[in-house]
C-alpha positions in Angstrom: -76.5 10.4 23.9 -74.9 13.5 24.0 -73.1 12.5 27.4 -71.7 9.6 25.7 -70.5 11.8 22.8 -69.0 14.0 25.1 -67.4 11.4 27.1 -65.9 9.8 24.1 -64.6 13.1 22.8 -62.9 13.8 26.1 -61.3 10.3 26.7 -61.5 8.8 23.4 -58.0 7.3 23.0 -58.2 5.8 26.7 -61.5 4.4 26.1 -60.4 2.9 22.6 -57.1 1.5 24.0 -59.0 -0.2 27.3 -62.1 -1.6 25.1 -59.6 -3.2 22.9 -57.3 -4.5 25.4 -60.3 -6.0 27.5 -61.7 -7.7 24.4 -58.2 -9.5 23.4 -57.6 -10.5 27.2 -61.0 -12.4 26.7 -63.7 -10.7 28.6 -67.1 -10.7 26.7 -67.0 -6.9 26.1 -67.3 -6.1 22.1 -64.6 -3.5 21.1 -66.5 -3.0 17.6 -68.9 -0.2 18.7 -66.0 1.8 20.0 -63.9 1.1 17.1 -66.8 2.4 14.9 -67.4 5.3 17.1 -63.7 6.3 16.8 -63.8 6.2 13.1 -66.9 8.2 12.9 -65.2 10.8 15.0 -62.0 10.5 12.9 -64.3 10.7 9.9 -65.7 14.1 11.3 -62.2 15.5 12.4 -63.0 15.5 16.0 -60.5 12.3 16.6 -56.9 12.1 15.2 -57.1 8.6 13.1 -53.3 7.9 13.6 -53.2 7.9 17.1 -56.5 6.0 17.6 -55.3 3.5 15.1 -51.8 3.2 16.8 -53.7 2.5 20.2 -55.8 0.1 19.2 -53.2 -2.0 17.4 -51.0 -1.4 20.4 -53.6 -2.6 22.7 -54.1 -5.7 20.5 -50.6 -6.5 20.2 -49.8 -6.0 24.0 -52.5 -8.4 24.9 -51.7 -11.1 22.5 -48.2 -11.0 23.5 -49.2 -11.6 27.0 -51.6 -14.6 26.0 -48.2 -15.7 23.9 -45.9 -15.6 26.8 -48.4 -17.3 29.3 -49.1 -20.1 26.7 -45.2 -20.3 26.5 -44.7 -20.3 30.2 -47.5 -22.4 31.4 -48.3 -24.7 28.0 -51.4 -26.5 28.4 -51.9 -25.7 32.2 -53.4 -22.4 30.8 -56.3 -23.6 28.7 -57.1 -26.8 30.4 -59.8 -27.1 33.2 -62.0 -29.7 34.4 -65.0 -28.3 32.5 -63.0 -28.0 29.3 -64.9 -28.7 26.2 -64.3 -31.5 23.9 -63.0 -29.6 21.2 -59.9 -28.6 23.5 -58.8 -32.1 23.4 -58.6 -32.2 19.5 -54.7 -31.7 18.7 -54.0 -28.8 16.4 -52.2 -31.0 13.8 -52.3 -34.7 13.2 -49.4 -36.8 14.3 -46.9 -37.3 11.7 -47.2 -40.6 10.1 -43.9 -42.9 9.8 -43.8 -44.5 6.7 -41.0 -46.4 5.4 -42.3 -48.0 2.4 -42.6 -44.7 0.4 -46.4 -44.9 -0.5 -49.2 -43.5 1.0 -49.3 -43.7 4.9 -52.6 -45.2 5.0 -51.3 -48.2 2.9 -48.2 -48.9 5.2 
């Protein structure tokens, strides 16, 4: 236990950044325990809260921006595969219904 705490005290900021980045990229690595440890270390004044918070937010924004750019460039090709789940085929928003009679679209 002491070796893990010593490691976090020495490399806490980079571990925090990498853990949040890996989770945001999509790897099944939870960053929650690292964020909790960083909060505990910040509460005991062993880690500065400002840079820790800034690095966690920066890692999240960088990875989210990468996913946005990838989706914008590649579109559906990024998320579709031959083994895609049926939920991936459900549209995010319903198609707009054209109704010229001025009533509820289901009655047109």
